[in-house]
Residue frames relative to the residue before (quaternion, step in Angstrom):
aa qw qx qy qz dx dy dz
M 1.0000 0.0000 0.0000 0.0000 0.00 0.00 0.00
K 0.1150 -0.7982 0.5901 0.0375 3.55 -0.78 1.04
L 0.0491 -0.7717 0.6341 -0.0023 3.54 -0.74 1.11
T 0.2142 -0.7610 0.5977 0.1333 3.53 -0.94 0.86
P 0.2634 -0.7883 0.5323 0.1605 3.59 -0.38 1.17
T 0.0819 -0.7720 0.6299 0.0206 3.53 -1.10 0.82
P 0.6585 -0.4809 0.3656 0.4489 3.61 -1.18 0.13
I 0.6178 0.5404 -0.3471 0.4535 3.61 1.07 -0.64
T 0.6821 0.4618 -0.3002 0.4811 3.61 0.86 -0.89
A 0.6148 0.5354 -0.3481 0.4629 3.60 1.09 -0.63
A 0.6558 0.5025 -0.3112 0.4697 3.58 0.98 -0.83
L 0.6573 0.5019 -0.3127 0.4673 3.59 0.94 -0.82
A 0.6455 0.5059 -0.3212 0.4736 3.58 0.99 -0.78
G 0.6440 0.5174 -0.3213 0.4629 3.59 1.03 -0.71
I 0.6405 0.5155 -0.3227 0.4688 3.57 0.98 -0.81
V 0.6641 0.4922 -0.3048 0.4731 3.59 0.90 -0.90
A 0.6699 0.5016 -0.3051 0.4544 3.60 0.88 -0.91
G 0.6835 0.4931 -0.2960 0.4495 3.59 0.86 -0.91
A 0.6856 0.4739 -0.2862 0.4728 3.57 0.90 -0.90
A 0.6721 0.5023 -0.3045 0.4507 3.58 0.92 -0.89
M 0.6995 0.4621 -0.2924 0.4601 3.60 0.83 -0.89
S 0.5847 0.5505 -0.3822 0.4572 3.61 1.11 -0.48
A 0.6804 0.4674 -0.2825 0.4888 3.56 0.98 -0.84
F 0.6678 0.5076 -0.3060 0.4503 3.59 0.92 -0.87
W 0.6173 0.5778 -0.3507 0.4027 3.58 0.99 -0.82
L 0.6752 0.4915 -0.2924 0.4659 3.57 0.97 -0.83
R 0.7531 0.4207 -0.2151 0.4578 3.58 0.94 -0.85
L 0.7888 0.3263 -0.1492 0.4991 3.59 1.06 -0.70
A 0.2721 0.8099 -0.4900 0.1729 3.60 1.19 0.36
D 0.7477 0.4024 -0.2217 0.4795 3.59 1.05 -0.66
D 0.6986 0.4283 -0.2647 0.5084 3.61 1.22 -0.16
T 0.2780 -0.8219 0.4770 0.1402 3.56 -0.01 1.33
M 0.6709 0.5058 -0.3203 0.4376 3.60 0.83 -0.88
L 0.6720 0.4718 -0.3067 0.4815 3.60 0.90 -0.80
M 0.6124 0.5380 -0.3521 0.4601 3.60 1.09 -0.63
I 0.6392 0.5135 -0.3252 0.4711 3.60 1.00 -0.76
V 0.6600 0.4938 -0.3058 0.4764 3.57 0.91 -0.89
A 0.6508 0.5078 -0.3156 0.4680 3.60 0.94 -0.85
F 0.6409 0.5187 -0.3256 0.4627 3.60 0.98 -0.79
L 0.6627 0.5062 -0.3114 0.4557 3.57 0.91 -0.88
L 0.7252 0.4442 -0.2480 0.4640 3.58 0.91 -0.91
A 0.7591 0.3970 -0.2092 0.4716 3.60 0.97 -0.80
V 0.7781 0.3082 -0.1708 0.5199 3.60 1.10 -0.55
A 0.7547 0.4327 -0.2487 0.4259 3.58 0.51 -1.16
L 0.6987 0.4718 -0.2863 0.4552 3.61 0.78 -0.95
P 0.6928 0.4412 -0.3119 0.4776 3.67 0.76 -0.84
A 0.6271 0.5323 -0.3523 0.4464 3.61 0.99 -0.71
H 0.6736 0.4811 -0.3068 0.4698 3.56 0.91 -0.84
A 0.7021 0.4862 -0.2808 0.4381 3.57 0.84 -0.94
F 0.8244 0.2956 -0.1219 0.4671 3.58 0.77 -1.02
V 0.6801 0.4097 -0.3014 0.5281 3.60 1.25 -0.05
V 0.7624 0.3245 -0.1794 0.5304 3.59 0.81 -1.00
G 0.3144 -0.7589 0.5053 0.2643 3.58 0.93 -0.91
F 0.4022 -0.6697 0.5635 0.2688 3.52 -1.33 0.21
G 0.7094 0.4256 -0.3278 0.4563 3.54 -1.11 0.64
P 0.6610 -0.5180 0.3602 0.4062 3.55 -1.26 0.22
N 0.4277 -0.6908 0.5267 0.2499 3.53 -1.11 0.75
Q 0.1958 -0.8117 0.5445 0.0792 3.56 -0.58 1.15
M 0.5776 0.6424 -0.3613 0.3509 3.59 1.22 -0.39
A 0.7855 0.3189 -0.1679 0.5030 3.60 0.73 -1.02
T 0.3070 -0.7266 0.5825 0.1962 3.53 -1.07 0.75
A 0.6702 -0.5028 0.3538 0.4158 3.54 -1.23 0.38
G 0.8160 0.2595 -0.2061 0.4736 3.54 -1.00 0.89
T 0.6670 0.4579 -0.3179 0.4943 3.61 1.23 0.09
L 0.5163 -0.6343 0.4882 0.3046 3.52 -1.29 0.39
D 0.3323 -0.7364 0.5560 0.1954 3.57 -0.86 0.96
T 0.1823 -0.8291 0.5208 0.0908 3.58 0.06 1.26
A 0.5974 0.5582 -0.3733 0.4385 3.60 1.07 -0.58
L 0.6474 0.4989 -0.3139 0.4831 3.59 1.02 -0.77
L 0.6404 0.5186 -0.3247 0.4643 3.59 0.98 -0.78
K 0.6444 0.5085 -0.3179 0.4745 3.60 0.99 -0.79
R 0.6622 0.4931 -0.3105 0.4710 3.59 0.91 -0.87
G 0.6430 0.5194 -0.3203 0.4628 3.59 1.01 -0.77
A 0.6575 0.4960 -0.3077 0.4764 3.57 0.97 -0.81
I 0.6372 0.5130 -0.3234 0.4757 3.58 1.00 -0.81
W 0.6368 0.5288 -0.3228 0.4590 3.58 0.98 -0.84
L 0.6814 0.4849 -0.2906 0.4648 3.59 0.86 -0.93
L 0.6722 0.4959 -0.3045 0.4577 3.60 0.90 -0.86
S 0.6820 0.4691 -0.3007 0.4737 3.60 0.91 -0.82
A 0.6148 0.5194 -0.3528 0.4773 3.60 1.08 -0.61
G 0.6524 0.5076 -0.3127 0.4680 3.60 0.95 -0.81
L 0.6413 0.5125 -0.3179 0.4743 3.57 1.02 -0.77
A 0.6570 0.5026 -0.3087 0.4695 3.59 0.95 -0.86
I 0.6296 0.5166 -0.3349 0.4739 3.60 1.00 -0.74
G 0.6585 0.5144 -0.3083 0.4546 3.58 0.92 -0.88
V 0.6655 0.4933 -0.3049 0.4699 3.57 0.93 -0.86
T 0.6879 0.4708 -0.3077 0.4587 3.62 0.82 -0.88
Q 0.6360 0.5088 -0.3362 0.4729 3.61 1.05 -0.67
A 0.6403 0.5148 -0.3232 0.4696 3.59 1.02 -0.74
L 0.6726 0.4969 -0.2984 0.4600 3.59 1.02 -0.74
H 0.6522 0.5256 -0.3181 0.4441 3.60 1.14 -0.56
T 0.7102 0.4347 -0.2702 0.4833 3.61 1.13 -0.44
C-alpha cells in the first residue's frame, strides 16, 4: 500500500489525533493499557501513515534534510494543538 503524505493529510491527521486524544484522556485516565492502545490507534498510526507515509522516501537524498517532512510534521503538530484547544474550549 502506497500513501503519499501531503500537508492536507498531515493537517487532517493532526486534527483527528488532537480531538481523539482530548476525548480519550478524560475517559481513559485510569486505564493505562487502554490509553496506550488509544494512543497507538489515534496518534501513532495516523501520524505515520499521513505525515511520514509508507514506502521508501524518494524525495530526500542521503545527507540532506527532508524539508517536506519537516513541514508536514509542523503542520501535524499545529493542527493537533489547535484541535486540542478547540475541544478543551468546548468542554468548559
